[in-house]
C-alpha beads as a LAMMPS data file, in Angstrom:
LAMMPS data file: protein, C-alpha beads

83 atoms
82 bonds

1 atom types
1 bond types

-500.0 500.0 xlo xhi
-500.0 500.0 ylo yhi
-500.0 500.0 zlo zhi

Masses

1 110.0

Atoms # bond

1 1 1 -178.517 17.248 -279.298
2 1 1 -177.885 13.399 -278.178
3 1 1 -177.447 11.474 -280.670
4 1 1 -177.033 8.495 -279.051
5 1 1 -180.420 6.689 -279.832
6 1 1 -181.486 8.720 -282.872
7 1 1 -181.283 6.310 -285.596
8 1 1 -182.744 6.605 -289.495
9 1 1 -183.379 3.834 -292.324
10 1 1 -180.192 2.918 -292.567
11 1 1 -180.810 1.363 -288.823
12 1 1 -183.870 -0.301 -289.954
13 1 1 -182.506 -1.835 -292.549
14 1 1 -178.855 -3.027 -290.875
15 1 1 -181.157 -4.268 -288.036
16 1 1 -183.535 -6.358 -290.549
17 1 1 -180.293 -8.227 -291.671
18 1 1 -179.406 -8.659 -288.348
19 1 1 -182.292 -10.443 -287.475
20 1 1 -182.634 -12.708 -290.582
21 1 1 -178.758 -13.470 -289.883
22 1 1 -179.955 -14.355 -286.307
23 1 1 -182.651 -16.309 -287.120
24 1 1 -180.761 -18.302 -289.926
25 1 1 -178.563 -19.365 -287.050
26 1 1 -181.414 -20.496 -285.254
27 1 1 -180.878 -18.231 -282.684
28 1 1 -183.411 -16.404 -280.199
29 1 1 -183.325 -12.674 -279.412
30 1 1 -182.797 -13.787 -275.629
31 1 1 -179.956 -15.936 -277.075
32 1 1 -177.991 -13.036 -278.519
33 1 1 -178.626 -10.788 -275.338
34 1 1 -176.982 -13.438 -273.445
35 1 1 -173.932 -13.587 -275.329
36 1 1 -173.760 -9.753 -275.403
37 1 1 -174.495 -9.045 -272.173
38 1 1 -177.697 -6.895 -272.646
39 1 1 -181.419 -7.687 -272.498
40 1 1 -183.376 -8.972 -275.007
41 1 1 -185.134 -5.899 -275.641
42 1 1 -182.128 -4.055 -276.593
43 1 1 -181.332 -6.720 -279.214
44 1 1 -185.260 -6.204 -280.307
45 1 1 -184.511 -2.019 -280.442
46 1 1 -181.471 -2.928 -282.735
47 1 1 -183.267 -5.087 -284.986
48 1 1 -186.191 -2.660 -285.477
49 1 1 -183.766 0.314 -286.089
50 1 1 -185.384 2.187 -282.767
51 1 1 -181.718 2.267 -281.619
52 1 1 -178.822 2.744 -283.237
53 1 1 -175.816 -0.171 -283.190
54 1 1 -172.507 1.194 -282.192
55 1 1 -169.164 -0.225 -283.749
56 1 1 -168.162 -2.377 -280.912
57 1 1 -171.483 -3.980 -280.490
58 1 1 -172.063 -4.562 -283.892
59 1 1 -168.466 -6.301 -284.142
60 1 1 -170.096 -8.319 -280.806
61 1 1 -172.869 -9.084 -282.941
62 1 1 -171.049 -10.336 -285.399
63 1 1 -169.083 -12.645 -283.064
64 1 1 -172.172 -14.165 -281.754
65 1 1 -173.760 -14.799 -284.798
66 1 1 -170.458 -16.138 -286.379
67 1 1 -169.847 -13.963 -288.895
68 1 1 -167.181 -11.858 -289.566
69 1 1 -168.658 -8.237 -288.756
70 1 1 -166.736 -6.899 -292.212
71 1 1 -168.842 -9.482 -294.416
72 1 1 -172.147 -8.767 -292.196
73 1 1 -172.128 -5.174 -293.365
74 1 1 -170.880 -5.962 -296.975
75 1 1 -173.921 -8.360 -297.211
76 1 1 -176.340 -5.658 -295.665
77 1 1 -175.195 -3.360 -298.065
78 1 1 -175.349 -5.932 -300.937
79 1 1 -178.946 -6.485 -300.149
80 1 1 -179.707 -2.990 -300.064
81 1 1 -178.469 -2.501 -303.719
82 1 1 -180.549 -5.487 -304.929
83 1 1 -184.035 -3.875 -303.844

Bonds

1 1 1 2
2 1 2 3
3 1 3 4
4 1 4 5
5 1 5 6
6 1 6 7
7 1 7 8
8 1 8 9
9 1 9 10
10 1 10 11
11 1 11 12
12 1 12 13
13 1 13 14
14 1 14 15
15 1 15 16
16 1 16 17
17 1 17 18
18 1 18 19
19 1 19 20
20 1 20 21
21 1 21 22
22 1 22 23
23 1 23 24
24 1 24 25
25 1 25 26
26 1 26 27
27 1 27 28
28 1 28 29
29 1 29 30
30 1 30 31
31 1 31 32
32 1 32 33
33 1 33 34
34 1 34 35
35 1 35 36
36 1 36 37
37 1 37 38
38 1 38 39
39 1 39 40
40 1 40 41
41 1 41 42
42 1 42 43
43 1 43 44
44 1 44 45
45 1 45 46
46 1 46 47
47 1 47 48
48 1 48 49
49 1 49 50
50 1 50 51
51 1 51 52
52 1 52 53
53 1 53 54
54 1 54 55
55 1 55 56
56 1 56 57
57 1 57 58
58 1 58 59
59 1 59 60
60 1 60 61
61 1 61 62
62 1 62 63
63 1 63 64
64 1 64 65
65 1 65 66
66 1 66 67
67 1 67 68
68 1 68 69
69 1 69 70
70 1 70 71
71 1 71 72
72 1 72 73
73 1 73 74
74 1 74 75
75 1 75 76
76 1 76 77
77 1 77 78
78 1 78 79
79 1 79 80
80 1 80 81
81 1 81 82
82 1 82 83
């Protein structure tokens, strides 16, 4: 079974948090996509939780958003526990 593109609720939560962080940084999907060297459609898929984000890409997303990867991930889980 190919799990490369399989996602679940955790991917959607992480994607939503990345979208929120991107919007706070006043970056468009196209801006983030250009910084990562991917299409804006791929950024959309990650933010919607359709595609799973690999660890190396997650680190690059954090760099592009000027947020330490560990902080971005911990904030995502912190938000999840508040719900």
